[in-house]
N, C-alpha and C positions, 0 to 999 in steps of 0.2 A: 360204157365208155372204153374199156378195153378192147372190146370187138371193134368198136368204130375206129379206134386208133390202129388195130391190126390191118383192118381193110384199107386204111389210108396210106400206110406205110408199106404195104406188101408189094412185092414185085416191083414193077416199074412205075407205080403211081406217082411218087414223087419226082422222078425224072421227067416223066410226061407233064406234070404240073409245071416244072421249071421251063421246060420247052415252050409251053404255052404262054408263060409269063414272059419269056425272052422274045417272042413274037409280038407282044402288045407294049407300046410305049410306056404305059403306066406300070405294066409288069415289070419292064426293064428298070423303071426308076425305084420301084419296090426293092428289088434285088440288089440295085446298087446302093441305096442308102439304108436298107434294113430298119425302117422306122419301129420304134417301140409302140406298142398298144398299151396306153395307160390313161389315166383320168386327166393328165395333162394334155395328150394329143388326141383324145377322143371327145367330140362334143356330145355328151349323153342326152341333152335336151333335142338336139337335132336327130339323133337316132331314134328318139321316142316319136318324132313327128314323121318319120319315114313310113310309107304305106306298108300294109301287110303284104308278105310275100317278098320283100326285099331282104338282102343279106343284113343290112343295118338294123332293120326292125327285128328279125329273127334273133340277132345277137342279143339287142336289148331286152327282148321278151326272155331269153335264156339267162341273162344276167338277173332279172327281177325275179324269175322263177326259181332260181338257185340261191338267191340271196347274198350274191357277190358283186365285186365291181372289177373293173380291169385291173386294179391295184391288189386283189385279194392274194394273187399267188405270186411267188417270186418269178423272176424271168425265167424262161424254159430254155434249156440248151439241148441240142441233137448232136449225134454223132455224124450225121450227114451233112458234109460240108457244102452240098450243093443246093440244099433247101435252107433258106434262112429267114423267111417271113411267114408267120410271126414267131417261129422257132429262131433263136439266136445262138450263135456260137463265135467265141473269138477267133480269128484267124491268125 
């Protein structure tokens, strides 16, 4: 997990991800509204119905394998003010 986090946050990865999100209407909406991922905002039954190979199904599989829910952890904060989803930080 630490290695994956290091690779995800190293160098310009986060700024490239932000640039990609800004080029996409849905990405801009996510950056604007910074939605929380929790059991009130995620339809777990729908995730379970997504086909293998989709992000939603992979997320559901990970939750099941680890025995956690979207509510298991406290909200995560980051020091990088440019990347705010699903990492959140008050401005």
